[in-house]
C-alpha positions in Angstrom: -7.6 -1.7 -21.4 -8.9 1.1 -19.1 -6.5 1.9 -16.3 -3.4 0.4 -17.9 -0.2 2.5 -17.5 3.0 2.3 -19.4 6.3 2.3 -17.4 9.7 2.8 -18.8 12.1 0.1 -17.6 15.1 2.1 -18.5 14.0 5.1 -16.5 13.1 2.8 -13.6 16.7 1.5 -13.3 18.2 5.0 -12.6 18.5 6.8 -9.3 16.7 10.1 -9.2 16.6 13.0 -6.7 13.3 13.3 -4.8 12.5 16.5 -2.9 10.3 16.2 0.2 7.4 18.7 -0.2 4.9 17.7 2.5 4.5 15.5 5.6 1.0 14.4 6.6 0.2 12.6 9.9 -2.0 9.5 9.3 -1.9 7.9 12.8 0.1 8.5 16.0 2.9 6.3 14.5 2.4 6.7 10.8 3.0 9.6 8.4 2.8 10.1 4.6 5.8 11.8 2.9 5.2 13.5 -0.4 8.0 14.0 -2.8 8.5 15.9 -6.1 10.3 13.7 -8.6 10.0 15.5 -12.0 11.4 12.7 -14.1 9.5 9.9 -12.4 8.8 7.2 -15.0 5.3 6.3 -13.6 4.3 3.2 -11.8 1.5 0.6 -11.5 -0.6 0.5 -8.3 1.0 -2.0 -5.9 4.6 -1.4 -7.0 7.4 -0.3 -4.7 10.7 1.6 -5.0 14.2 1.6 -3.6 15.0 4.6 -1.4 18.6 5.7 -0.6 19.8 8.0 2.2 23.4 9.2 2.4 24.8 10.7 5.6 27.4 13.4 5.7 30.1 10.9 6.6 29.2 8.8 3.5 27.2 6.1 5.2 24.4 4.8 3.0 21.1 3.2 4.0 18.7 1.7 1.4 15.2 0.4 1.9 12.3 -0.8 -0.2 9.0 1.0 0.3 5.6 0.6 -1.3 4.3 3.6 -3.3 1.1 5.0 -1.8 0.1 7.5 -4.5 -1.8 6.7 -7.7 0.0 6.7 -11.1 -1.8 9.9 -12.2 -0.1 12.0 -9.5 2.3 13.2 -12.2 5.8 14.3 -11.0 5.1 13.3 -7.4 5.2 10.1 -5.3 4.0 9.5 -1.8 5.4 7.0 0.8 3.5 6.2 4.0 6.0 5.0 6.7 5.5 3.5 10.1 7.8 4.7 12.8 9.7 1.4 13.4 11.4 1.2 16.8 15.2 1.5 16.2 14.6 1.9 12.5 17.4 4.1 11.1 15.5 5.1 8.0 12.0 5.4 9.3 13.4 7.1 12.4 15.1 9.7 10.3 11.9 10.4 8.4 9.8 10.7 11.5 12.2 12.8 13.6 14.6 14.6 11.3 13.1 15.0 7.8 11.6 18.4 6.8 10.2 19.7 3.5 13.1 20.6 1.2 15.2 17.6 2.2 16.4 15.5 -0.7 16.8 11.7 -1.0 17.4 9.3 -3.9 14.8 6.9 -5.3 14.9 4.2 -7.9 11.9 2.5 -9.4 9.3 1.4 -9.8 10.2 -2.2 -8.9 8.4 -5.5 -9.2 5.3 -6.1 -11.3 4.0 -9.2 -9.5 1.9 -7.3 -7.0 0.8 -4.6 -9.4 -2.9 -4.1 -10.3 -3.3 -2.5 -13.7 -7.0 -1.7 -13.1 -8.4 -4.2 -15.6 -9.8 -6.9 -13.3 -11.9 -7.2 -10.1 -9.6 -6.8 -7.1 -10.1 -8.1 -3.6 -7.6 -6.3 -1.4 -6.7 -7.6 2.1 -4.2 -5.8 4.3 -3.1 -5.2 7.9 -1.4 -2.2 9.4 1.0 -0.6 6.9 0.2 -3.4 4.5 -2.7 -1.2 3.4 -0.2 1.2 1.7 0.1 -0.5 -1.8 -3.6 -1.4 -1.6 -4.5 2.3 -1.2 -2.6 3.1 -4.3 -5.0 0.7 -6.1 -8.1 2.3 -4.5 -6.8 5.8 -5.4 -6.1 4.7 -9.0 -9.6 3.3 -9.4 -11.1 6.6 -8.1 -8.9 8.8 -10.1 -9.7 7.0 -13.4 -13.4 6.5 -12.4 -13.0 2.8 -13.2 -16.1 0.6 -12.9 -14.2 -2.6 -12.2 -15.2 -3.9 -8.7 -12.7 -3.4 -5.8 -13.2 -4.4 -2.2 -10.8 -3.7 0.6 -10.6 -5.5 4.0 -8.1 -3.8 6.3 -7.1 -4.9 9.8 -5.9 -2.4 12.5 -5.6 -2.5 16.2 -8.1 0.2 16.7 -9.7 3.2 15.0 -6.8 5.5 15.9 -4.4 3.1 14.1 -6.4 2.9 10.9 -4.2 4.4 8.2 -6.0 6.6 5.6 -9.2 6.5 7.8 -10.4 9.8 6.3 -10.1 8.5 2.8 -11.7 5.1 3.2 -15.1 4.7 1.5 -17.9 2.2 0.9 -15.4 -0.3 -0.8 -13.7 -0.7 2.6 -14.5 -3.0 5.6 -12.2 -2.3 8.6 -11.5 -5.1 11.1 -10.4 -4.0 14.6 -8.3 -6.5 16.6 -8.0 -4.7 20.0 -10.3 -1.7 20.3 -13.4 -0.8 18.2 -16.2 1.8 18.3 -19.3 0.9 20.3 -21.2 -1.9 18.7 -18.4 -3.0 16.5 -17.0 -6.5 17.2 -13.3 -6.8 18.2 -11.2 -9.7 16.9 -8.9 -11.1 14.3 -9.9 -11.2 10.6 -12.0 -14.3 10.2 -13.9 -16.4 7.7 -17.0 -14.2 8.4 -15.2 -11.3 6.8 -13.8 -13.1 3.7 -16.5 -15.7 2.9 -19.3 -13.3 1.9 -17.0 -11.7 -0.8 -16.2 -15.1 -2.3 -19.9 -16.1 -2.1 -21.0 -13.3 -4.5 -18.1 -12.8 -6.9 -18.1 -10.5 -9.9 -17.9 -12.0 -13.4 -14.5 -13.7 -13.8 -13.9 -13.8 -10.1 -11.5 -11.9 -7.9 -7.8 -11.3 -8.2 -6.8 -11.3 -4.5 -4.0 -9.0 -3.2 -2.7 -9.7 0.4 -0.2 -7.4 2.1 1.0 -7.5 5.7 3.4 -9.3 8.1 4.4 -12.8 7.5 1.9 -14.1 10.0 -0.9 -12.0 8.6 -0.2 -13.0 5.0 -0.3 -16.7 5.9 -3.5 -16.2 7.9 -5.3 -14.2 5.2 -4.2 -16.5 2.4 -5.6 -19.5 4.3 -8.9 -17.7 4.8 -9.1 -17.0 1.1 -8.3 -20.6 0.0 -10.8 -22.0 2.5 -13.5 -19.6 1.1 -12.8 -20.9 -2.4 -10.3 -18.5 -3.9 -8.0 -20.2 -6.4 -4.4 -20.3 -5.1 -3.0 -19.1 -8.4 -5.1 -15.9 -8.1 -3.7 -14.8 -4.7 -0.8 -12.3 -4.8 1.1 -11.8 -1.6 3.4 -9.0 -0.5 4.8 -9.6 3.0 7.2 -7.9 5.4 8.9 -8.6 8.7 
């Protein structure tokens, strides 16, 4: 099928050294960190990895992070990280990390939330929940796939909209606190979801929801109320 990617499970189980090559600011509190990982096994859009930091005194911190980059970015991966208050790993990345620094990564992990590019995808995210969804959008663009994709993304305001410069006609932003003139402000609602379920592509949508626990529950409820089958909703939640 177009868009399908093969991933070696054996390679995914091994820790590899990743070298930080670039840091890009996305919003005042969010940055993308690009790594060179020459032996990366490849991944499916929507998968995540395990990251390991080791301090000079031997202290080890591990975290799971969604992969932001598309599979075709050979030998590189990108992670987009929010600067979490008192977060020891995100704090290190945002205040200490510099190009040339090395960390360890293992993955890719989990295939449940992956989108192989072979089915219409309705993507719904809030805040940094857009990260794995953006990997899917980038994959579709990189492979020039014709399969329909729609992205609904919630942010507090335009300045908090991650990847704002990359978002295209497939995307509808929802602003909960501040919005440009003439754009309504408010929580994601049935009015955003129902039109997409009313005019579905052949075979219907596979829905992917990513965000906080509260957002994931809210968005899933909107989907079900609009007619999306429960068994065709995939959820990745955090917090």
